[in-house]
N, C-alpha and C positions, 0 to 999 in steps of 0.2 A: 758974075762970080766965076773965077777960074777954078781949075781942078785942085790947086793947092789949098785954096780957102775952104773948099768943101771937105777936104780931108781933115783940116784942123777943126772944123766945126763938129765933125763926127767923133773925133777923139775926145773933144771936150764933153760932148754929150755922154759918151761911154763912161768917162771919169765920174760925172755927176750921178749916173745911175748906179755905178758900183759903190759909191760912197753912201748913197741912200739905203741900199740893200744891207750894207754892213751895219749902219746905224739901226735899222729895223731889227736885225738879228740880235743886236746887243740889248735892245729894249724888250724883245719877245720873252715872255715868261716860259720857263721850262714846263713840259708836260708832266703831270702827276700820273704815276702808274696806278693801275687799279689795285685795290687792296686784295692781294693774293698771298698774304702772309700765311704760311703753313702753320705758324705757331698759334693762330687763332683757335680758340676752343669752340667748336660748333655747338656744344651743349649750353654753354653760358653766354655765348655771343660776345665774348670779350677776348682781347689779346691775352695769351697766357704763356708762361714759360715753365709750366709744370714738367717735371722730369719724364713722366710717362708719355706726355704729349711730344716731348722732344724726341724720345726714342721712336715713337710711332711715325713722326714726320721723316726722321732719318731713314727708317725702313722703307717708307713709300718712295723716297727719292732714289734709293738704291734699286728698288724694284722697277722703277720707271727707266733707269739707265741699264737694266739688264744684269745687275750684280746680285744675282739671286742668293748666293751663299751669304753675302753680307746682310741682305734683307732678312733671311731666315734667322741668322744669329742675333740680329738686333731685336726681332720680334720675340724670340725665345727669352732674351734677357728681360724684355718688358713683361712677359707672362710670369717669369720666375721671380722677378724683383717686386712687381706690383700686382699681386694676385687679385686685389680689390679695385683695380683701376677701371675707369669708365670706358677705356679703350681695349679692355681685355677681349671682348667679343669680336670686335673688328680685327684685332691682332690675330686671333685664332683663325679667322676666315682668311686673313692675308697670308698666313703660312701655306694654306692650300693653294692660294693664287701663285705663290712663288714656284711651286712644283708644276702647276698647270701651265704657266708661261714658259717654263724651262723646256717642256716638251720631252719627247722620248717615251718609250714604253715603260721603263722603270719609273720615271718621274710622274707620268700620268697615273700609274698605279698608286704611288704615294699620295698624289693629289686626291684621288678618290677616297683613300682612307682618311685623309684629313677632313674632307667635306662630310663624310659619313659620321665622323666623331663630332663635328660641329652640330649636325642635326640631332645627334643623340644628346648632347649637352644643352643645346638651346633650341628645343623643338618649337617653341612658341614665338621665337624672335622673327622679325620680318626677313632677316638675312638667311633664315633656314630655307626659304623658297629659292633664294639665289644659289645657295650651296647645292640644292637638289638639281637646279637647272644646269649648273656647271658639271655635275656628274653625268647628266645626259650629253652635254657637249663633249665630254671626254670620249665617249664612244662614237659620237657623231663625227669627230675628226678622224677616227680610225676606220671608218666604213670603207669597204671595198666596192668594186663594181658589182652589178647584179649577177654576173657569171662567176664570181669568186666567192670566197668565204663570207657568209652572211651572219656570223655570230655577233659581230659588233653592231650590225644594224638591228638585230633582235634585242640586244641589250639597250641600245639607244631608245628603241620604241618602248621598252619596259620602263626605263627611267623617266622618260617624258610623260608617260601615262601616270606614273606615281606622282610626279610633280603637279599635274593638273588635278588629280583626285585629292591629294593631300593639302594643297594650297590653292583652293579655287578663287580666293579673293586677292591673290597677288597681282601686282602690276606686270609681272612677267608672263602671264597666261597667254596673251596673244602671240608672243614670240615662241613659247613652248608649243602651241598648237601648230604654228607654221613649220617648226622643226619636225613635229610629228607627221605632218603631211608629207614632208620631204622624205622622211624615213620610210613611210608606208608606200610611197611611190617606188622606192628602190626594191622593197620586198615584193610588191605586186609585179614589178617588171621581171623579177627572177622567176616567180611562179608562172607568169605568162609565157616566158621563153621556154620553160620546160613543157608546158601544155601544148604549145605550138609544135615543139619537136615530136611529141607523141602523136599529134595529129598528122604530121608528115609521114610517120611510120605506120599510120593506120591502126594505132593502138588506141581505139576510141574510148574504152573505159578509163584508162589512165589520163587521157587528155581531158575528158569531161570532169574528172575528179579535180584536177589541178585548176582548171579554169573556173569551175563552180566555186571553189574556195576563194579565188580572187574576187569574183563578183559579190559573194556574200560578205567577205571580210573588208575589202577596200573599195567601197562604192565611189570614192573620189578619184580613183585611178584614171590617168589620162587615156588609157586604152581599154576601158571597160566595155565599150561598144564592140571592139574587136574580139574581146574574150567571149561575149555573148554570141557574136556572129559565128565564131569557131565552134561553140557548143552546139548551135543549130546545125552547122555543117557536119559535126560528128554524128549527131542523131540521124541526119540524112544518109550519112555513110553506113550506119548500122542498117537502115532500111534497104539500101542497095545490096549490102551483104546478105540479107535475108532473101532478097529476090534471086540471088545467085546460088543459094544453098540448095543442096540435093537431099532427097529423102523426105521432104515436107510436102504436104498436100497444098493445092492451090488456095484453098480456103484459109488454112493456117498462115500461109505466106501473106495473104491480103490483110488478115487481121493484124499480124505483127507489123507490117509496113504502115498500116494506118496508125498504130500506137506510136511508133517511132516518129512518124511525120508530125503527129500532134505535138510531141515534145519539141521537135525542131521549130515548128511554127510558134510555139510559146516563147522560145528563146529569141526568135526574130522579132516577135511582137514586143518583147521587153526592151529591145534596142530602141524601138520607136517611141514607146511610152515613157521610158526613163531618161534616155539621152537623145532627145529629138534634134538637138543642134550639133551632134557629134559627126565626124566625117563619114562614118560607115552606115548612116541611116538609109541612104539610097540603096545600098547593097542589100540591106534587110528588106526593103520594100520590093526590090526585084525578086528576091527569093520567095517572098510570100505570094507574089503574083505567079511565079512559076509553079508553086504548089497549089494554086487555085484556092488560096485561103484569104479571108477578109483581112484588110489592113486596118489596125486600130488607130484611133486618133488620140494624140497626146493632149493633156489638159494644159490650160494656160499657166498654171503654177509650175508644171514640169518644164514647159518651154522657157519660162523665166529663170528657173533654177539652172537648167542646162546652159542657157545663154550666159549667165553670170559665171559659171565655171569655165566655159570656153574662153571668155574674155579675160579672165584672170591669169590664164596661162601665157607664158612667154613663148614665142615661136623659136624653134630650134634652128639656129643659123649655122652657117658654114664654119664660123670661128668656134662655135660651141662644139661642133663635131670634131674639129681639129684639136681643140684643147682636151676633149675627151680621150683622145688617143695618147696624150702626153701625161696628163695629170693622173694621180693615183686614185683619187676618190671618184664616186659616181657623179653623173650629171643630173641635177634636179631642176633643170630649167623648165621642164614641162609640168612640174608639180602645180596643183591647183592652190590658189590663195584665198579661197572662200569655202564656206561650209565647215561643218563640225567633223573632225576626224573620229574614227571609231576608237573607242576606249576599251572595248571588250571584244575579244576574239570569239566568234561563234564556233561551233563544232566543225572541225575540218571534214571535208568530203574526201573519202579515200576510194581507191579503185575497187576493193572488194564490195563496197556498198553499191557501186554502179553495177557490178556483176550480179549481185543479188537482185537488183531491180530488173535487169535483163531476164533473169530466170523467172521472176514473177510475171513479166510481160509474156514470156513464152507459155507459161502455164495458163495464163488468162486467155491467150489466143487459142490454145488447144482445147480447153474446157468450154469455151464459149459455144453456145448452141446445143450442147448436150443436155439431155434431161437429167434432172437431179436424182441421184440414186437414194432410195430410202435408207436410213440408218438402221443397221441391224443391232438389236439389243444383245449385249454380251451375256452369255449364259454362264452363271457361276459354276465352278467345279464342285464336285462332291467332297465328302469328308475324306475318303480314302484315296482320292485322285491327286496326282501331283499338281501343284499350282502352275498357272500359266501367266505369262507376262502381259497378255492382252485381255484377260478375263479375271474378274475378282473371284476369290475363293470364299467358301463359307467358313464362318468362325467355328473353331472346334469346341469352344466353351460358350456357355450361356451367361450373358451379363445379368447381374442382379440389380434390383432397384437400389438407388443410393440410400445409405443408412442401414441396409440389411446385410447380414453376413459380415465379412471382413471389410477392412477399410478400402480395398481396391475395387469392391463391387463385382467380384468374380467368384463363382461357385466352383471349387476345385473338387473333382471326382477322384477318389482314391480307391484302388483295387484291394479287396481283402486278401490276406496272406494265404488262407486256406478256407475251404467251404466247410463250415461246421455242419453238424448233423441238423437236418431240418432247415437248411439254408435255402434261399430262393434260387430256383434253377435258372432264372433270367438275369443273373448277376452280370455286371459288365465284363469282368474278367474271372475265369475259372481256373483252379489250380491244375497244373500239368504234371503227371508222374504218378507213382504209386501212392495209395492212400495211407499205407503204413509207413510212417516216417521214423519209427523207433530204430535207433542205431544198434547193431549187434554188439555182443560183449567182446571185449578184447581177448584174443587168443594168447596162450602161453607159448613163448618161443621154444623151438625144438632143441634138445640137448646136443652139444657138439660131440662128434665121434672121438673115441679114445685114441690118443696119439701113441704110436709104437715106434721106438727108436732103434730096435734091433735090426741088424743087417744080416741078411741071409748069406750063407756061404756061397761063394761063386758069383755073387752079384756085385755090380759096381755101385759103390755108395754114391748117393747124390751129394750135392754141395752142402745141403743142410745136415746130412748124416755125418759127413766128414768133419764138419766143424764141431758137431756134438761130440765126436770121439777124440778130437784133438789131433788127428792125423791129416797131413796135407795130401789131397788127392792127386793121383798121377794123371797127366793129360793123355788121352788115347792117341794111338799112333794113326797117322793119316794114311789112307789107302791111296797110293799113287799109281795103282795099276791102270786105272782108267784115264789117267792124265797122259797127254801127248808130250813127247820130248824131242827136241831136234838133235839131241846127242845120241850117237850109236856107238856100240862097243867096237873096238878095233879088232879086225880079224888077225889071226895068228897062223903062221906056217903056210900050208898049202891052201888054207882057206882064203888067202888073199887072192888066189887065182880064180876062185869061184865068183862069177859076177852076181849070182843069185844068193 
């Protein structure tokens, strides 16, 4: 067979194969699409063309395509036109979804208001848990990094806790718990960074207060072992500061150092017993060995719990660190995925409380070994002595038995106004002053002297006499002889030549 015959045979075979494929394509039945008709009524399990269902489907399609204004308008038409529709509850929730998916500060605020209204109107509906969950998601999306504003993180923690407490039977509880663990990871990271900064500045009371709050409030935090280790180092630093202090006796220094080191050893021991699989366990062991203290042994349950927590965490990779510099929100890669998050915040530890504990330790170290001084009974003050703040005073009145005397049970002593004849000389109060208290008789006023209006000759009448006589008195001439004057009489004739 030559080359030409081979080519002809190959062409004929290709024609036959192509014809068979076309015939098979014509005979093949078309595929039936799955029943995804949005007009199907899920409550009756039948296809329906009800007007309220048509409006609801139209709004859902608009929401899926990002046409949020159209979706809201359609849903409001459904709620206003068909107030008794079976889709009324889902439409009310979908209005909040349109604001939630639109995003932005103003839209998220409106979405929160819609979800809160839904919970108020339908508190027993299964969708109420979904609405509460989305309220927490609103603040979860707006969380900042641990070193920024933490208001949204606090609100997210509060909303997720409300969701878990109010709807414990909801199918969204596992997701809410994981979101709560992520939020608490961010809040604990913030407190730990502040505590480590105070420790670097050797402000030990403030550092202990912050880190103790982290350990007590967020036990699932990924760096709880580091927080406990830093607490122990802070107490060890307090002991070193006591050793360098001046003005204290050697015995007092030794007692205070022992008390501080006991607290440091307790913090190191808790790292080993609570987080035996954590990265800083070996550091805690080394510090206990340096302090010559016994090393506690963790239980099998603690080992299993710590191992499960460490295995559930994702390692922080280079890409995560790089994205952490670019993205706005915090990184929650190291958050634990097992265990129950704390639903109630215990009392926070503050720096003044740690300072008070230090003062109590100092007083304990100073008073240790001294003999106890007997307590001196306070002597009450007398009746006429002024009262004292440290001693009780005697009662000035005598209490009577109940039912006797007046209703208050107090006998009131009244002083007599005057001691009558034959009165007791031992009376409580005696009258002071003359015994004769009779008032003297009123005296008759003296007669006024007779008024004389005659003016003697040669005398100057007074103003009253001049008025009585009807004549205007003349003003006396002023005596100017004693007054000085700068004016002098001019000299005349030969007197002008006389200089004197």
